[in-house]
N, C-alpha and C positions, 0 to 999 in steps of 0.2 A: 429376244423375242422372235428372232428370225428362224431359229431351229425349233421345229414343232415337236411337241410331246403328244403321246397318244391321248392324254386327258385334256389337252388344250381345246378350247371352244372358240371359234371365230364367228363373227356376225357379218353377214353379207353387206347390208346397207344400214349400218348403225345410225341411230338418231340421237342427237345430243340436245337435251333441254338445257336451258340456263335458268338459274335461280339465285335469289338473294333475299336476306331479310333487311329491312330498312325502316328508319324513322327520321323524319325531318332532314332529308338529304338532298333538298332541291338544288344546292349549289354544286353538287358533284355527280348526281346520279346519271345525268345525260351522257357525260364523258364515258362512264362505265358501260352503259347499255349500247352506245354506239360502237364500242370496241368489239362487241360480240354479235350484234343483231343480224349481220349479213351471213352468218354461217350456222347458227343454231336453229333447231327445230321449233322451239318456242321459248318465250321469256316469261318467268314467273317472279313477281315481286311480292313477298310477304310483308305487308305494312303493319308494323306493331304499334301504330298510334300517331301517325304524322299529323301535324297541324299546319303544315305549309303545303307547297305545290308538288311534293314528292310523287304522290299517286297520279296527279294529272300529267306530269312530265312522263312518267313511266307509260301510261296509257297512250299518250301521243306518239310514242316510239314503238307501239305494238305490243307492249307487255300486258300480261294478265295480272291484275292486282288482287291479292287475297288479303282481306282484313283478318288480323289475329290479335286478340287481346294479350298484351304483354304480362307475363307471369314471373318475371325475374328468372328466366330459364332459357338460355340460348338454344340448348338442344331441343327443347319442346318446340320452339319457333322453327327451327331448321327441319324438323321432322314433318312439318306441315307441307313444305314444298316437295319432300320425297314422296309423300302420298299423292300430291296433285300432279306430279310430272308424268307425261305420257311418252317420253322418250326412253331409250335404253340406258342413258347416262344422264347425270345432272352435272353440268359445269357450274361451280360455285365461285362467285366473287362477292366482295363487299362493295358498297356504293363508292367508297373512296379508293377503289382499285381500278386498274385498267389492264386488259389483256394485251400483251405484246403481239403484233400481227404475225411475227415469225412463229408463234406458238400454234397457230391455227392448223397448218398441215400436220404438225406433230400430234395434236390431239385427234385429228381425223384418223390418223394411222393407228394411234393407241386404242381408239374406240372399237376397232375391229376385233381385238383380242379380249374376249369376255372372261374366259377362265384359263389360268396358266397352271399347268401341272395339277389340275384338279381343284384349284382354289379360285375363288372369285377375285377378279382384279380390282384393286383400288389404286388409283394413280395419284402420286404426289407431285405437285407442281412447285416451281421455284418462286416463292414470294420474295420480292426485293423491296424492302421498306426504306424510304428515304427520310432522313432526319433533319435536313436543312431546308431553308426556304429558297435560296438562289441555286442555280444549276451547279456552280462550283462546290458550294458547301454540301449539296445533296450528293454529288459524286464522291466527295471525301467521306461522308458519313452515311453509310447504308449498311443494312443487315440483311442477310438471306436466311430463308427458312423453307425447307421442303415440307409442305402441308397437303393433306388429302383434299383435292379440289375437283377431280373427275371421279364422281361417286356413282357406283352402279345402282340403278333403280331395281331394287330387289326387296321383297317383304322381309327377308332375314337381315337386311342391312339397315342400321339406324344410327342416329346421333345419341350421345349420352354425355352429361356434364352440364351443370348450370352455367358455367363459364369456361372458356378455353375447352370447349366441347370437342369430342373426337368421334371418329366413325368406328363402329363395332359390328361384328357379326354375332347374331344371337346364339350360334352354336359354338362360339369361341374364336380366339385369335388365329387358330390354325386353319380356319376356313377362308381367311383373306390373304391375298398375295399383294403385298405393298410394293409398288414399282415407282421409282423416281424417274421423272422425265426431265432430263437435262435440257436447258435452253428453252423450256416452256415457261416463260417468265411472266409473272403477274407484278405489275408496278403498283406499289402501295404508297399512298401519300398521306395516310392517316396519322403519321407520327411527326409531320411537319408542325412547326410552332402554331401556325394559324389553325390547323385542324384540331390540334390538341386543345387549344383554347376554346374552339367552337363546341367541342363535344364534352369537355371536362370529364375525361374518362376516369380520373381518380375518384371523384365523388360517386360515380356510378358503380365502378368495379370493386371497390374495397368490400362493401357489404356482401357482394356475390362471392368474392374469393373467400371471405371468412365462412360464409355459409357452405361453400364447397368443402372446405377443410373439416367443418363440423359434420357434414353428411357423410364424407368419405375419409374418416380419420386415419385409415390405414392405406390410403392411396398416395404414393409418393409424388405422383404427377400433380395432384391438387396442392400439395405442400410446395412443390417446385414453382408453380405458377404464382402462388401467394408470395413466396420468397423473392421472385423476380420483380413482382410489383413493388414490394417494399424497397428493394435495391434501387429501382428506377426513381423512386420518390426521395432517395437519399437517406432512408432510414436503415442504414447498413448493418448496424448492430442487431436489429431485429431480424433483418434478412439473413444474416449469417446463421442465427439460431434456427431459423426455419429451413435453411439449406441443409444444416446438419440433420434435422429431423427427416427431411426428404431422403438423404443418403441412407439413414438408418432403416428406413422402410423398404428400400429396394431389396428384393429377395436375393439371397446369396446365389451367385452365378448369373444373375440377370444383368443386362446392360441396356437399359432403355435409352432412347436418343438424347434425352435431357441430362443423363447421368454425368457426363463430363462437364457440362456447364455448371452443375452444382458444386464442382471443385473450382472452376475458373473464376466465377464471380467473387467468392470469398477470397481467392488469391489476389484479385485486383484490389479488393478492399484492404487486404494486408499490405500491399505495396503502398497504398495511400498513407498507411500508418508507419511506413518505412520498416515493416517487418519482413525483410527480404527472405530470410530463411524459411519462415512460415509459408510465404508465397511459393517458394521453390518446391517445398514438399507437396503442396496442394497441386501445383502444375505438373509435377512428375506423375502424380496419380491420374490427373486428367489425360495425359499422354498415354498412360498405360491402358486406361479403359477405352480411349478413343484415339488410336494411333493415326487415324486418317483425318483428324479434326484440325484444320489449319489454325484456328484460334488458340488451341492449346500449344502448338509448336511456336506460334508467333509470340505469345506471352512468355513462354519459357525462354525463347531466344532473347527477349528483352531483359529478363531477369539475369541471364548469364552475362549480358553486356554490362549490367550494373555491377556484377561481381568480377568484371575484367577477365572473364573466361571466354575469349573471343572465338576460339575454335569450336567450343560447344554451342556458342550463340549462333555462329554461321551455319552449323549443321541443322539446327532447329529452324532457323529462318528460311533456309533453302527448302527444308521439308514442308514448311507452310505453303510455299509457292507450288511445290510439287503436288501437295494435297488437293490443290484446286481441281486437278483432273479426277480426283476420287470423290468429289462432293456428292454425287448421286447415291453413294453407299452410306452417307451419313445424313440423318434426317433432323439433327439438332439445329438450334439457332446458331448463326454464324455471321460474324462481321465480314462483309464483303472485302473490305480493305485488308483484313488479316490474311487473306488467301491471294491477294493481288499486289497492290502497289506498296502497302506498308512494309512488308518484309524486304521488298526490293530496295526501298529507300534506306532502310537500316543497313542492309548489306553494302549498298553503295557508299554509305557514310563510313563504314568500317574500312573499306578499301581506300577511300579518300584520306582517312586519318593516317594511313601508312604510305601515302603518296603513290598508291597504285591507281593512277588516274584513268588508265584505259579500262581496267576492270570496273572501277567506280562508274565510269560513263556507261558501260554496257548495262549495269544494273539500274542506273537511273533511266536509261532508255526503256528498259523493260517496264519500269514503273509508269513511264509516260505512255506506253502502249495501253496499259490498263486504264489510265486516267488522264487523257490528253488535256482536260480542262485545268488540271492542277498546275499553276504557274510556279509554285515552289520547286517542283521537280524540274521544270524547264530551266529555272535559274541555276539549279545545281548542275545540270548538264552543261550550261554555259561556263561555269567555273572549271569543270573538268577539261573542257575544250581549251580554255585559256591556259591551264597548266600544261597541256600537251602542245602548246605553241600554236594552236589553231585560233588565232585571235579573231579573224573574220567570222568563223563559225560561232565563236563565243558571243560576238556582238549580235549576230542574227538571232540567237536564242534569247539573249538579254533584252533586245529590242522588243521582243514579243512577250516578255514576262515582267517588265518593270511597269509600275512599282509593286504590283500585288505579290509577285514571287520573291521579293527581297525582304527577308525577315529582319535584317538589321543594316547598320551603316557599312559594315566591313565589305560586303559584296557590292554595295552601291559604289564604294570607292574604287574597287577593282573595275567596275563598269566605266566609271569616269576615266580611269587611266587608259582603258582600251579605246574609249572614244577619243581621247587626246592623241593617242598613237596614230589614229587615222584622221587627225585634224578635224574631227567633228566637234568643234569647240562649242558651238551653240547648243548642241544636244547635251554635251557634258555639263554646261552651265545650267541647263534646265534641270538636270538630275540633281545637281548640287543645291540649287535653290529649293527644289521640292523637299529634299532631305533636311535642309536648314529650317524649313517651315515647321518641322517637328522638333528639331533640336538646334536652336540658333547658336549655341555656344560650342558645338562640336569642332574641336581643333583640326581634326583631319579634313573635314569639309571646308573649313575656312582656309586652310593651307592650299587645298586644291583650287579653291576659288581664286586665291591670290595668284597661283601659278598660271591659271587660265587667263586672268586679266593681263598678267605680264606678257604671256605668249601672244595675246591678241593685240598687243600694242597699247595697253592701257596700264602701265606700271604705276601711275599716280593713284588710280583707284585701288590697286593692290596694296599700296602703302597705307591708304586710308583704312582698308579692311583689317589689316594686321595691326595697325596702330591702336585701333579701338579695342582689339582683343588683348594687346599687350599692356593696356592700362591696368588690367586685373590679373594677368597671367604672365609670369616671367618664363616664357617658353623659348628655349634655345632654337627649336626648329622654326618658330615664327620669326625670331631675330634673323635667322639664316635666310629665310625666304624674303623678308623685307629688305635685307641687304642686297639681294639679287635685284629686287625692284628698284632700289636706289641706284644700283649700278646701271640698270637700263635707262634711268633718268639722267645719267651722267654725273650723279652726285657721289663721287667716290669716297669723300670724307665720311658721309653718313653711312655709306655701305661698309666701310672699314670698321666703324664703331659697332655696327650690328653684327658683323662677322666676329669681332672680338667678344661681344656679349654672348654670341652663340657658343664660342669655345669655352668661355668662362662658365657658362651655365651647364655645359655638357662636354667636359674635356675628353670624353671617349667617343665623341662624334667625329668620325673620319670625314664626313661631308663638310662639317663646319671648318675643320682644319684645311681641307682642300680649297674651300672658297675664301678663307682668310689668305691662303697663299696666292690664290688668283688675284685677290685685291692688291697684295703687295707687288705682284708681278706687273699689274696694270699701272702701279705708281712708280715702277722702275726700280724697286728694291729687290733685286734678284736673290740676295743673300737670305733675307728673311723669308722670301717666297720659298726658296729651296728648303729651309728648315721646316716650314709648314707642310710641304709636300712629303718630306721624309717622315714627319710625324704621322701624316695620313697613311703612308705605306706601312708604318709600324702597327697601326691599328687595323688596317685592311690591306694585307699583302696582295700585290698584284692589281690594286685598284686602278683601272685604266685611265681615269681622269687625272690622277696624281702622276702616273707615268708619263702621260702626254704633256702635262704641264712642266714636269722636269725636263722633258725633251725640248720644250720651248726654250728653257733657260740655256741648255747646251747649244741650241741653234743660235741663240743670241751671242754666245761666246765663240761661235765658229766650230764647236766640237760636234761635227755632224755624225761621226762614227758612233759616239756615245748616244747621241740623240736617236739614231736609227735603231740601235740595240734596244733602247727603252720603248720605242714605238712598236717594234716587233713583239716585245713582251706583252703589250696591251692588245694585240690583235686576237680576235676570237673570244674575248671575254664576254660573258653574258650581259654585263651592264655597260659595255662600251658603246660609243657612238660611231658606227662604221663610217659615216660621211665625214665627220670631223677628223677621224683617224686617217682616212685616205688623203684628206687635204694636207694634214701635217706630214704624212709620208712623202707626198709629192713635193712639198716645200723643202723638206730635209734633203731629198734627192737632188733638187735643184741647187741647193747650197753646196752639196757635196760634188757637184759637177756631173752627176749621173742624169744627164738631160733626157736621154731616151726613156729611162724608167720613170722619170718625173712626168714626162708627157703622157705615158701610158696610164699612170694613176689619175692624172687630171682628166683625161678623156673618159676613163671608166666612171669617174665621179659625175661628169656632165651627162653621160649616157643614162645614169640612174636619176639625176636631178638636173634637167636641162636649164632650169632657172636659177641655179646656184651661182650667185654673183662672185663669191670667193673662189669657186672652182674656175669660173671663166677668167677671172683676173690672173689666177696662177697660170692657166694655159697661155695667156697672152705673154706673160713674163718668160715662160719656158720657150715659147716660139722665138721670142726676141733673143734669148740666150743662145739658141741654136742657129741664129743668123737668118731666120726665115722672116725677114722684115715685113714683107707685104702681108703675109698671113697674120703676123703679130699685130700690125696696125689695124687690119680688119677686125681682129678680136677686140682691140681697144675701142674702135668705133662703136661696135655693138654694146660694149660695156657702158660707154658714155651716154648712149641712148637710154639705157636702163637707169643709170645713176649720174645724171648731169651735174650734180653738186659735189662730186668727189674730187677734191683738189689733187690728190696723189695720182689719179688716173691721167689728168691733164699733163702733169709734170712728166710722168713716165712715157706717155705717148709722144710728148714733145721731144724728150731725150732720144726716143727711137727715131723720130724724123730727123733730128740733128745728125745722128750717126749715119743716116742714109743720104745726107747732103740736101735735105729739103728744108732749108733754113727759114724761109718766110712762114711756111705752115707751122714749123716748130715753134717759132717765136710767138705766133698768134695763140697757139695752144697753151704755152707756158704762161703767157700774160693772163689768159682767162683763168687758169688755175690759181695764179697768185691773187686774183681778185676774190676768190672764194674762201670761205671759212670751213676748214675741214675738221674732222674729228680724229684723234689719235686712235690707233688700234688698241685692243684690250685683250686680256687673257681669257681663257675659256673656263668659266665657272660651271659647276654642275648644279 
């Protein structure tokens, strides 16, 4: 519209009237009128028989109310305000609509151009209809439609059609220039459940739609509207028949805005009947007649996904997003999601299925830009971040999307594991309890609950949780976890029974074999322990816990070179425990006499975990072995402050003082240690 044509006509100070037809709209009319009253020249309400306060509310806001007897003809009622308007244009809204404030300057600019290339301008605005009650549902379910809403006041321009009326020029369609105004949005709330129930459109519209088809038997648009009505009511077989009639009536070579939709809706019905090939043929035709229609590309992309033809699916899904920029060239009805977040989610899911997490995250982010309220997308972004190793980012996303964004238990368990990683045990337990309220018997959730209880120092409760489940389910994994809980309680006999039950129930479980071996090692049976660890490694080559436990056996036998080799093999594994591995390496280096390297590993461990008692104990022993008695004794003193009941520490510190000739202090420490009941060391189960 910026490049002028010799036949263009511009208005200097255009006046915009506002008009609507209404009946019994007292609950919504004020919102509509307030959205326009401050910029229009006048407001006209054609009241077709209200029995409530509609007319009074309209007058109180400055509108002129015109009474009109309803004749079952929408065009006749609308032509009343075209005759009454004193402006150059009429801006048309329904009572259940609201003009977006950003549209006002766009309309004021459009109103200046009266004729474009010799034709009278008719402006199509972007009606966005919301189908849900709450904001998130409304954001997910919305349809868009470019419809004529800035209408020229001209004796030659009028409405026609008893229902779904349209604007026509008396001299023919070639005398109107239809111009779409992108971003001039009308928010329409009439399809929300409460409004639908209030108005009962079905009972009112069906007789009018039937009458329209009878009066205009050769009009494809009348048949299209009736077919769409039947489809929305779920009478899809009838709808398909009328859609076929609509297509048959479209003149050869013509391509009206609704033509593509007359293929798409039958295709969607075919998909419901699992007739994929029929749907594919219809959607290909829809894309042919409307290559810029996002709905056609989105639906076709979904069909290709069903047929496992991912390359074709991605091409059409990406085209659906790209088509968003071309919406003003297409006046047909369109699902807002089909051009925005829906194809982005599908593309993201395809990339995620092939572990292309970065690409998946990029597409989920694009979906999130379109629909920030949709927590399902935020949760998917969190999963991608987790798979990319960005656990804190994942937690931030999941914290903001749980529980609404979590469609099932699997992602909730990923969330729990991430929370455990950052020692947010209370949050993790809250998630587990919330999920268990929906599915009390879910084994994965019960296992995570038992793990959390054990890690939180409540292994007895963990035993109770799993024992109740094991009454009815012989689950190797539950036996395994209960064995760990028994081990934490010091009940090694019961732990060994559960580890054996886990192996018996699932002989292919490498974790069960590893924990059975750890139990044997804790009982001092190195031979059986080694057999279990070798079986573990046969099932899971390179498993770091089995390697480190085998290294323990070699260390007990004084074979430090073999132990060091095993520990080196387990370094850098994805499922290794770096802190435990570093501790074992330092222990092994100490036994091998490589004191300097042992001290370096111990100090690195304490730099990362200053409160690690095992690391502090090892450093004290290394310092003692290096002859740095004063430093070693200071390290023991700090340890005894933290763990005053540890007998071994008193004995070791006493021996250190004896070697330094500090006999009285040494005897006192050793006597205190002998008076205490200590606990034996144990192997490292996973």
